Each structure stands twice: as structure tokens, then as C-alpha cells.
C-alpha positions in Angstrom: 0.0 0.0 0.0 1.3 3.4 -1.0 0.7 6.6 1.0 1.7 10.2 0.3 5.1 10.9 1.8 6.2 14.0 -0.1 4.8 16.7 -2.3 5.0 15.9 -6.0 7.8 17.9 -7.8 9.6 17.9 -11.1 8.3 15.7 -13.9 4.6 16.5 -13.3 2.5 18.6 -15.6 0.4 19.6 -12.5 1.7 19.6 -8.9 -0.5 20.2 -5.9 1.9 20.7 -2.9 0.6 20.3 0.6 -2.4 22.7 0.2 -4.8 23.7 2.9 -8.2 25.2 2.0 -10.4 27.2 4.4 -13.9 28.5 3.7 -15.2 31.7 5.3 -11.9 32.0 7.2 -13.1 29.3 9.6 -14.0 25.9 8.0 -10.9 23.8 7.2 -11.8 21.5 4.3 -8.4 20.4 2.8 -5.6 19.4 5.2 -2.3 19.1 3.5 -3.3 17.6 0.1 -0.5 16.7 -2.3 -0.9 15.1 -5.7 0.7 15.1 -9.1 -0.5 14.6 -12.7 2.1 13.5 -15.2 1.7 14.9 -18.7 -0.4 12.7 -20.9 -1.9 10.7 -18.1 -5.3 10.2 -16.5 -5.3 10.6 -12.7 -8.4 9.8 -10.6 -9.3 11.6 -7.4 -11.5 9.3 -5.5 -13.5 9.4 -2.3 -17.0 9.6 -0.8 -19.2 12.6 -1.1 -17.8 15.4 1.1 -14.2 14.0 1.0 -12.8 17.2 -0.6 -12.6 16.2 -4.3 -14.5 19.1 -5.8 -12.7 21.5 -3.4 -9.4 20.2 -4.7 -10.4 20.8 -8.3 -11.7 24.3 -7.6 -8.5 25.1 -5.7 -6.5 24.2 -8.9 -8.9 26.1 -11.2 -9.0 29.1 -8.9 -12.8 29.0 -8.5 -12.7 29.0 -4.7 -12.9 32.7 -4.1 -16.3 33.0 -5.6 -17.4 30.6 -2.8 -15.5 32.4 0.0 -12.8 29.8 0.0 -9.0 30.3 -0.2 -5.8 28.3 -0.4 -4.1 29.3 2.9 -1.1 27.0 2.8 1.0 25.2 0.2 1.1 25.9 -3.5 -0.1 24.7 -6.9 2.2 24.5 -10.0 1.5 23.9 -13.7 4.5 23.3 -15.9 6.6 24.4 -13.0 4.9 27.8 -12.6 2.8 28.8 -9.6 -0.8 29.2 -10.7 -2.8 29.5 -7.4 -3.0 33.3 -7.7 -4.0 33.5 -11.3 -7.5 34.3 -12.5 -9.6 31.4 -13.8 -9.6 32.9 -17.3 -5.8 33.3 -17.3 -5.5 29.6 -16.3 -7.8 28.6 -19.2 -5.5 30.5 -21.5 -2.6 28.4 -20.2 -4.4 25.2 -21.0 -6.2 24.1 -17.8 -10.0 23.9 -18.1 -12.5 22.6 -15.5 -15.7 20.8 -16.4 -17.9 21.4 -13.4 -20.0 18.9 -11.5 -23.6 18.9 -12.8 -22.5 19.9 -16.3 -23.7 23.6 -16.1 -24.6 24.0 -19.8 -26.3 27.2 -20.9 -29.8 25.9 -21.0 -31.2 28.5 -23.4 -28.5 28.1 -26.0 -28.3 25.3 -28.5 -25.6 22.6 -28.2 -23.5 24.2 -30.9 -23.8 27.7 -29.3 -22.7 26.1 -26.0 -19.7 24.6 -27.7 -18.7 27.9 -29.3 -18.6 29.6 -25.9 -15.6 27.4 -25.1 -13.5 29.2 -27.7 -14.2 32.6 -26.2 -10.8 32.8 -24.5 -8.9 31.9 -27.7 -7.6 34.3 -30.3 -8.6 32.2 -33.3 -9.9 32.8 -36.7 -13.3 31.7 -37.9 -11.7 28.9 -39.8 -9.8 27.7 -36.7 -12.9 27.7 -34.6 -14.8 25.8 -37.3 -12.0 23.2 -37.4 -12.1 22.9 -33.6 -15.9 22.4 -33.8 -15.6 19.6 -36.3 -12.9 18.1 -34.1 -15.4 18.0 -31.2 -18.0 16.5 -33.4 -15.5 13.7 -34.3 -15.5 12.6 -30.7 -19.1 13.4 -30.1 -21.0 12.5 -33.3 -24.3 12.5 -31.4 -23.9 16.2 -30.6 -23.5 17.0 -34.3 -26.9 15.4 -35.0 -28.5 17.4 -32.1 -26.4 20.6 -32.6 -29.4 22.9 -33.2 -31.3 21.5 -30.2 -31.7 23.7 -27.1 -29.4 22.4 -24.5 -32.0 22.5 -21.7 -34.1 19.9 -23.6 -31.3 17.4 -24.1 -30.5 14.3 -22.0 -28.0 14.3 -19.1 -25.5 12.4 -21.2 -25.7 14.9 -24.0 -25.3 17.7 -21.6 -22.2 16.1 -20.1 -20.8 15.6 -23.6 -21.6 19.2 -24.4 -19.7 20.3 -21.3 -16.6 18.2 -22.2 -16.8 19.4 -25.8 -17.0 23.0 -24.7 -13.8 22.5 -22.7 -12.1 21.0 -25.8 -12.9 24.2 -27.8 -10.4 26.0 -25.5 -7.6 23.7 -26.8 -6.7 22.5 -23.2 -3.6 20.5 -22.2 -5.4 19.5 -19.0 -9.0 19.0 -18.1 -10.2 18.9 -14.5 -13.3 16.7 -14.8 -15.7 16.7 -11.8 -18.0 13.7 -11.3 -18.6 12.9 -15.0 -20.8 9.9 -14.1 -23.2 11.7 -11.8 -26.8 10.9 -12.6 -26.1 9.0 -15.8 -27.0 5.5 -16.9 -24.1 3.0 -16.8 -24.0 2.7 -20.6 -23.7 6.5 -21.0 -21.0 6.5 -18.3 -19.0 3.9 -20.2 -19.4 5.9 -23.4 -18.1 9.1 -21.8 -15.1 7.4 -20.2 -14.2 5.8 -23.5 -14.2 9.2 -25.1 -12.0 10.5 -22.2 -9.5 7.7 -22.9 -9.6 8.6 -26.7 -8.9 12.2 -25.9 -6.1 11.2 -23.7 -4.4 8.8 -26.1 -5.2 10.6 -29.4 -5.0 14.3 -28.4 -2.6 14.0 -25.5 -5.0 15.7 -23.1 -4.2 15.0 -19.5 -7.0 14.5 -17.0 -7.5 14.9 -13.3 -11.0 13.5 -12.7 -12.9 13.5 -9.4 -15.2 10.6 -9.2 -17.3 8.6 -6.7 -17.7 5.7 -9.1 -14.4 4.2 -8.0 -14.8 1.0 -10.1 -15.2 2.9 -13.4 -12.6 5.5 -12.6 -9.9 3.0 -11.8 -10.7 1.1 -15.0 -9.6 4.0 -17.1 -7.1 5.9 -14.9 -3.4 5.4 -14.8 -3.0 6.5 -11.1 -5.3 7.2 -8.3 -5.5 9.2 -5.0 -8.1 8.5 -2.4 -9.4 11.4 -0.3 -11.1 11.1 3.1 -12.0 14.0 5.3 -9.8 16.4 3.3 -6.7 14.3 3.4 -5.1 11.9 0.9 -5.2 8.6 2.7 -4.0 6.3 -0.1 -2.4 6.6 -3.5 -1.1 4.1 -6.0 -1.2 2.9 -9.6 -4.9 2.4 -10.6 -4.5 -1.4 -11.1 -3.0 -1.8 -7.6 -5.8 0.2 -6.1 -8.4 -1.9 -7.9 -6.9 -5.1 -6.3 -6.3 -3.6 -2.8 -8.5 -5.3 -0.3 -9.3 -2.1 1.7 -10.3 -0.3 -1.5 -12.3 -3.2 -2.8 -14.3 -3.5 0.4 -14.9 0.1 1.3 -15.1 1.8 -2.1 -16.1 -1.0 -4.4 -18.2 -3.0 -2.0 -16.2 -6.2 -2.7 -14.1 -8.4 -0.5 -12.4 -11.8 -1.0 -13.2 -12.5 2.6 -16.9 -11.9 2.1 -19.1 -8.9 3.0 -18.6 -7.9 6.6 -21.5 -6.8 8.8 -22.3 -3.1 9.2 -21.0 -3.3 12.8 -17.7 -4.7 11.7 -17.4 -2.1 9.0 -18.0 0.7 11.4 -15.5 -0.7 13.9 -13.0 -1.1 11.0 -13.4 2.5 9.9 -13.1 3.7 13.5 -9.8 2.0 13.9 -8.4 3.6 10.7 -5.6 1.1 10.6 -4.8 1.9 7.0 -4.8 5.7 7.6 -1.9 5.6 10.1 
């Protein structure tokens, strides 16, 4: 079992170094979180609801201040440059884009109009934007068919694809993807994760994805970090996490020893023997 022993450093496209996040100057949410995303890789940020996954992504994308949150300790680097004091728009121009939990499409705009808003930060010609749009439709052919449909009347899966496609219009090097499986049918989830893998392998886009669906995330990720109560409690290669007994029981609901009783599970969690 691997645990975090040092902040990620050289060799990472993105490095989060021992950050602490506080909301309203009082509520401590992240407590010394460190992680790294190598270039061209998919890294999963796992944990239960409220573990701190979304807060970690918002700390990276600099969206915390709009929610009265702040990184009070540590630092965040992208390509070796400190980015935790940049504006969100400046970060997008450097190639880091977040796809928010819940998709957040512009409901009154068509799918294609939503996609075009993703190119707003780029200084691109009409031809370049048209080419980028066709590139998005290559990965999301269903969106091309529905491109004139008002986004608010499309399915959850189509809205999730629209949100990812909109991020691609900004020509990102890294996408921060928050809970892409939320509220979607398993078949749609599998389709979206297949597209994420294609974007990673064919376009070289790196991903840091926050996900509660541990089983699916570890199937597609290269590496994973598990958060609990605002701390990284475990990290390892994705395949090793998938076969780790603790992860299998408490995050996948599986165990080679058989399912334990709720009382045993509570006692096991209370002991926290693998958090030491």
C-alpha cells in the first residue's frame, strides 16, 4: 500500500503541494493535500461525497474565491509555474480547463452555441474555430446530430458531452473533470469514459478526474488518489488500487473474505488502521 510521503515535484504537468483550504476563514476543508498529474496521463481523485474532491479541483482552477474559499497554505504549480493566484480565465489560456460537476450548460443556448462559448478565450480565426468544432463532433457525433437542439431539452448524457466538448474548444492541455458519471446510466458513463480515454491517447489531453464511481474511474485511470475528510489517505497505480483489499471493500463493496457486517465495517473504519 502506498501513501503520500512527499509533495510531487519535477516531472509533473500539475503539482499540488501540501495545500490547505479554508472556507469563510473558519472551515478547514483540505488538510495538506498533495498530488501530481504527469503529462499525458489520467489521474483519478476518489472518495465519498464530502471528502474534498470538488474543493481540490476548484483550488486548482481558482474558482474557490467565488465561494468564499481560499488556499491558505501550500502551492499549486502547472508546468513548474505557480498558478494558485492566477484568475480562472488566465488559467484557461494556459491550457487548464475545469468541467464542473452537474454539467452547467447554458440551458437557453443550442448545443453548438454552448460549444462555441468554449472558444471565447482563444484568439482564433473563424476557420480555426470551425475546425475545432468539427474536431469536437468527431469525438461526439451525437452532438452534431443534435447541434441545433436547445441544451436544456437534451439528455443528461448529451449535456455532459456538451460540457466536455465545450472544454475542448479551448484547446486544453489538461481537463479537470468533476463527477462525470453523476446521474447518468451505466451505458452512458462507459461511453463518456471511452471518449475521455480517446482524448487522452489521441489528443494528448491530461485528465484529473474527481469521481465517486471508483470502479469505473480505476478502469480508465493510470493512477489514483483516495481522499477522506480532506486528506489523501492512499495513492497508487490504478490497477493496484483496484486489487487492494481495503479499497475493494470500502469503495467497491467487494471483498475476497466476504461482505462484513455493518457493525464490523463501522469498527474497522473507527480503527483507521490503513490511515496511520
